[in-house]
VOBA-1610 file (N, C-alpha, C; in pm, whole numbers, padded with zeros to 5 digits, always signed):
BEGIN
Met+02711+02468+02350Met+02623+02415+02341Met+02594+02398+02466Thr+02461+02448+02519Thr+02421+02435+02658Thr+02345+02314+02700Ile+02338+02309+02825Ile+02234+02175+02882Ile+02111+02187+02834Glu+02047+02314+02828Glu+01895+02309+02805Glu+01872+02260+02670Cys+02002+02287+02552Cys+01977+02235+02416Cys+01944+02063+02409Ile+02000+02037+02524Ile+02002+01895+02463Ile+01872+01802+02498Pro+01767+01855+02537Pro+01649+01754+02511Pro+01597+01812+02432Ser+01607+01915+02338Ser+01576+01931+02207Ser+01624+01850+02133Leu+01755+01821+02102Leu+01837+01737+02007Leu+01808+01613+02057Ile+01754+01551+02105Ile+01715+01431+02183Ile+01610+01369+02143Met+01517+01441+02125Met+01363+01486+02096Met+01364+01479+01902Ala+01460+01574+01855Ala+01470+01630+01690Ala+01540+01431+01641Glu+01643+01392+01747Glu+01670+01290+01677Glu+01595+01176+01702Lys+01514+01161+01773Lys+01365+01095+01787Lys+01314+01066+01721Lys+01266+01228+01628Lys+01174+01187+01510Lys+01226+01162+01387Val+01358+01190+01378Val+01440+01148+01261Val+01435+00976+01237Ile+01472+00921+01389Ile+01430+00755+01392Ile+01345+00728+01354Lys+01260+00757+01413Lys+01109+00720+01332Lys+01096+00728+01225Ser+01081+00856+01170Ser+01070+00917+01020Ser+01151+00757+00935Lys+01274+00693+00962Lys+01291+00637+00907Lys+01287+00520+00932Lys+01176+00480+00993Lys+01096+00327+01024Lys+01038+00276+00924Arg+01046+00183+00895Arg+00953+00113+00752Arg+00816+00105+00818Arg+00771+00129+00718Arg+00600+00136+00767Arg+00539+00003+00710Asp+00404-00084+00736Asp+00372-00160+00705Asp+00317-00207+00579Phe+00266-00082+00538Phe+00193-00091+00399Phe+00165+00016+00321Tyr+00229+00072+00229Tyr+00166+00194+00111Tyr+00070+00117+00035Val-00014+00253+00107Val-00175+00185-00061Val-00154+00302-00130Thr-00174+00198-00244Thr-00168+00301-00378Thr-00255+00311-00434Tyr-00308+00349-00571Tyr-00484+00388-00606Tyr-00484+00492-00703Leu-00546+00479-00770Leu-00569+00584-00875Leu-00661+00678-00828Gly-00680+00825-00819Gly-00785+00876-00784Gly-00896+00853-00765Ala-00962+00817-00858Ala-01094+00742-00837Ala-01167+00681-00705Asp-01035+00624-00677Asp-01035+00466-00577Asp-00978+00550-00416Lys-01002+00689-00413Lys-00919+00757-00320Lys-01017+00709-00203Ala-01150+00760-00185Ala-01249+00660-00083Ala-01206+00547-00057Lys-01203+00462-00109Lys-01159+00343-00112Lys-01031+00282-00055Ala-00926+00358-00077Ala-00791+00373-00050Ala-00778+00400+00116Glu-00880+00546+00120Glu-00851+00609+00234Glu-00908+00488+00343Trp-01036+00420+00343Trp-01092+00369+00392Trp-01014+00238+00411Met-00923+00156+00337Met-00829+00053+00363Met-00750+00117+00468Ala-00710+00217+00434Ala-00536+00225+00498Ala-00622+00282+00689Leu-00768+00304+00659Leu-00791+00317+00826Leu-00802+00225+00902Thr-00844+00113+00822Thr-00892-00034+00833Thr-00768-00072+00885Leu-00670-00086+00838Leu-00566-00120+00848Leu-00477-00056+01003Glu-00454+00078+00992Glu-00437+00136+01106Glu-00504+00132+01242Glu-00658+00118+01238Glu-00731+00025+01354Glu-00664-00104+01426Ala-00599-00160+01297Ala-00558-00293+01338Ala-00422-00288+01409Gly-00374-00193+01386Gly-00192-00166+01427Gly-00140-00185+01342Tyr-00171-00152+01195Tyr-00031-00170+01144Tyr-00015-00004+01121Ser+00096+00011+01026Ser+00127+00172+01031Ser+00117+00198+00868Val+00103+00259+00804Val+00021+00299+00679Val+00104+00418+00602Leu+00151+00456+00515Leu+00148+00585+00406Leu+00061+00531+00272Ile-00016+00601+00280Ile-00102+00699+00163Ile-00082+00838+00117Gln-00107+00790-00040Gln-00120+00872-00085Gln-00188+01058-00048Ala-00312+00988-00019Ala-00418+01104-00005Ala-00351+01182+00120Arg-00275+01168+00226Arg-00244+01242+00341Arg-00079+01265+00317Glu+00043+01218+00248Glu+00129+01212+00260Glu+00214+01250+00112Phe+00118+01290-00018Phe+00189+01324-00090Phe+00153+01510-00140Asn+00225+01620-00090Asn+00159+01678-00096Asn+00216+01801-00264Ala+00135+01923-00259Ala+00124+01936-00408Ala+00237+01986-00431Gly+00301+01990-00584Gly+00452+02044-00585Gly+00574+01956-00566Glu+00528+01876-00497Glu+00617+01742-00469Glu+00651+01630-00551Gly+00755+01611-00596Gly+00753+01478-00688Gly+00682+01354-00728Phe+00589+01335-00792Phe+00503+01215-00774Phe+00577+01109-00762Leu+00644+01065-00912Leu+00708+00963-00900Leu+00808+00902-00795Ser+00912+01038-00775Ser+01002+01020-00659Ser+00904+00970-00525Lys+00786+01025-00528Lys+00696+00980-00366Lys+00678+00850-00383Met+00632+00781-00506Met+00559+00696-00504Met+00674+00572-00483Asn+00814+00605-00523Asn+00919+00500-00512Asn+00989+00496-00391Asp+00929+00618-00329Asp+00963+00618-00160Asp+00894+00524-00122Gly+00775+00531-00146Gly+00650+00459-00058Gly+00706+00297-00084Asp+00747+00264-00221Asp+00802+00134-00269Asp+00886+00087-00141Gln+00985+00185-00140Gln+01080+00143-00077Gln+01093+00116+00050Lys+01028+00209+00152Lys+01027+00255+00291Lys+00943+00171+00333Cys+00820+00066+00274Cys+00713+00004+00301Cys+00733-00138+00310Lys+00682-00228+00414Lys+00681-00372+00374Lys+00631-00436+00297Lys+00504-00383+00281Lys+00423-00450+00203Lys+00331-00328+00110Asn+00312-00360-00010Asn+00231-00268-00109Asn+00142-00284-00172Leu-00010-00260-00110Leu-00137-00269-00132Leu-00168-00149-00242Leu-00248-00217-00359Leu-00301-00174-00455Leu-00474-00201-00486Ile-00525-00097-00505Ile-00632-00081-00532Ile-00637-00111-00696Leu-00681-00273-00694Leu-00715-00258-00882Leu-00844-00234-00949Ser-00856-00157-01064Ser-00996-00085-01086Ser-00924-00082-01265Arg-01078-00071-01337Arg-01012-00034-01441Arg-00944+00057-01461Lys-00992+00171-01443Lys-00917+00292-01446Lys-00797+00285-01403Tyr-00757+00236-01312Tyr-00578+00200-01247Tyr-00482+00138-01382Phe-00581+00033-01444Phe-00484-00003-01596Phe-00541+00116-01700Met-00603+00186-01734Met-00580+00304-01829Met-00448+00356-01785Ser-00440+00388-01678Ser-00321+00528-01650Ser-00192+00421-01692Pro-00109+00515-01741Pro+00016+00454-01767Pro+00135+00454-01657Leu+00067+00473-01541Leu+00191+00422-01401Leu+00161+00341-01383Trp+00026+00244-01398Trp+00063+00141-01340Trp+00154+00021-01375Lys+00212+00036-01516Lys+00315-00046-01565Lys+00458-00006-01525Glu+00449+00113-01492Glu+00605+00180-01394Glu+00576+00142-01248Glu+00488+00123-01189Glu+00461+00107-01078Glu+00537-00064-01025Trp+00448-00133-01126Trp+00470-00226-01090Trp+00582-00322-01164Ala+00675-00284-01271Ala+00794-00341-01236Ala+00865-00346-01220Gly+00885-00270-01115Gly+00985-00308-00994Gly+00982-00381-00912Glu+00887-00397-00894Glu+00835-00504-00806Glu+00850-00662-00905Phe+00777-00660-00988Phe+00788-00779-01078Phe+00939-00813-01064Glu+01025-00732-01102Glu+01211-00753-01130Glu+01234-00789-00967Asp+01212-00705-00881Asp+01219-00758-00725Asp+01206-00881-00688Asp+01106-00954-00716Asp+01016-01040-00663Asp+00939-01166-00812Pro+00994-01197-00887Pro+00931-01221-00980Pro+00839-01346-00961Glu+00840-01427-00859Glu+00754-01500-00831Glu+00672-01453-00724Gly+00688-01367-00680Gly+00618-01329-00546Gly+00633-01394-00406Glu+00742-01441-00407Glu+00800-01538-00289Glu+00797-01389-00166Lys+00853-01308-00159Lys+00887-01249-00053Lys+00754-01142+00041Gly+00641-01148-00091Gly+00525-01162-00056Gly+00481-00985-00003Lys+00564-00915-00140Lys+00530-00774-00083Lys+00445-00702-00112Leu+00367-00784-00232Leu+00252-00739-00314Leu+00123-00750-00268Leu-00008-00719-00266Leu-00094-00715-00180Leu-00196-00618-00269Pro-00211-00682-00384Pro-00318-00638-00476Pro-00477-00662-00433Val-00581-00560-00451Val-00673-00593-00355Val-00792-00501-00501Arg-00843-00651-00563Arg-00990-00613-00615Arg-01097-00547-00544Met-01177-00404-00566Met-01285-00444-00527Met-01404-00325-00640His-01393-00367-00718His-01480-00342-00863His-01490-00477-00953Asp-01606-00513-01010Asp-01603-00665-01099Asp-01552-00585-01229Phe-01435-00647-01194Phe-01382-00625-01371Phe-01265-00781-01350Asp-01248-00810-01501Asp-01114-00894-01510Asp-00982-00861-01548Val-00934-00881-01421Val-00777-00805-01400Val-00681-00903-01553Lys-00657-00810-01614Lys-00579-00868-01722Lys-00439-00850-01731Gly-00378-00882-01810Gly-00203-00870-01828Gly-00158-00921-01756Ala-00018-00852-01708Ala+00108-00915-01586Ala+00014-00931-01481Leu-00095-00827-01425Leu-00100-00870-01310Leu-00244-00950-01299Gly-00274-00967-01426Gly-00397-01112-01413Gly-00353-01239-01391Ala-00223-01232-01354Ala-00143-01360-01291Ala-00144-01358-01110Val-00133-01236-01122Val-00105-01257-00950Val-00240-01261-00901Pro-00202-01381-00776Pro-00310-01372-00689Pro-00342-01186-00645Tyr-00488-01194-00632Tyr-00511-01114-00524Tyr-00659-01105-00422Val-00650-01040-00370Val-00764-01022-00270Val-00892-00981-00311Asp-00998-01078-00283Asp-01136-01006-00370Asp-01246-00956-00276Leu-01260-00831-00268Leu-01373-00771-00200Leu-01511-00723-00262Val-01474-00793-00404Val-01633-00726-00443Val-01725-00815-00398Gly-01845-00748-00369Gly-01927-00806-00330Gly-01990-00845-00186Leu-01851-00798-00099Leu-01875-00825+00041Leu-01942-00696+00140Asp-01998-00693+00226Asp-02033-00560+00309Asp-01938-00524+00348Arg-01880-00409+00444Arg-01819-00341+00487Arg-01760-00439+00560His-01829-00503+00672His-01796-00587+00788His-01674-00730+00716Gly-01771-00775+00590Gly-01703-00895+00524Gly-01534-00825+00496Ala-01574-00729+00405Ala-01438-00670+00330Ala-01331-00652+00424Lys-01379-00621+00553Lys-01287-00533+00671Lys-01228-00682+00678Ala-01291-00809+00717Ala-01233-00924+00782Ala-01149-01002+00664Val-01149-00959+00537Val-01084-01046+00435Val-00983-00966+00412Leu-00967-00796+00420Leu-00844-00752+00408Leu-00777-00794+00537Leu-00831-00793+00672Leu-00738-00777+00777Leu-00637-00942+00801Glu-00752-01042+00702Glu-00672-01127+00709Glu-00557-01165+00615Ala-00550-01109+00522Ala-00471-01105+00415Ala-00351-01028+00453Ala-00358-00924+00523Ala-00286-00833+00583Ala-00167-00898+00647Arg-00261-01033+00751Arg-00140-01061+00841Arg-00104-01215+00728Lys-00108-01221+00618Lys-00065-01347+00545Lys+00092-01292+00471Arg+00146-01379+00474Arg+00281-01344+00367Arg+00229-01299+00252Arg+00185-01368+00188Arg+00147-01345+00048Arg-00030-01335+00001Ala-00090-01265-00103Ala-00217-01219-00133Ala-00261-01426-00150Arg-00365-01432-00169Arg-00427-01584-00203Arg-00517-01535-00325Phe-00541-01643-00402Phe-00605-01661-00521Phe-00742-01656-00446Pro-00859-01573-00510Pro-00984-01567-00494Pro-01049-01698-00410Ser-01059-01795-00480Ser-01123-01891-00444Ser-01067-01983-00324Glu-00962-01933-00235Glu-00877-01968-00110Glu-00955-01881-00038Leu-01029-01796-00023Leu-01068-01704+00064Leu-01172-01739+00116
//
């Protein structure tokens, strides 16, 4: 190996180390909520958080379920956009089963469900405290989202 190759190897090693670093948030959503998810990701990034989001990092042809699992494992918190359509998807139960199994009481604060649509959250997720952005303007929603991001766990809407 020549001396000229060493800087290239050092840069390549730094990229590998950087890619292994856990990100702050994995933003997960159903396709119909893509614009809202992208707004949340941008809001979090502008506040200094690192974010993994399907829209930017899941490529055509890649294993979707495998990438979802990677996002779950490689991020400190999972931000989920709650919507009626999300609960109609067969994937939501799979996506959250592991979270409930790993932290049934929510003590680790890994889940950050966010309700942006006016509907009743039912089933297993109905008992999980969520951040409620329904009825807020962009400025108010940004403030509530960032406050929740700083907290250990989401709070009930009445506590916000």
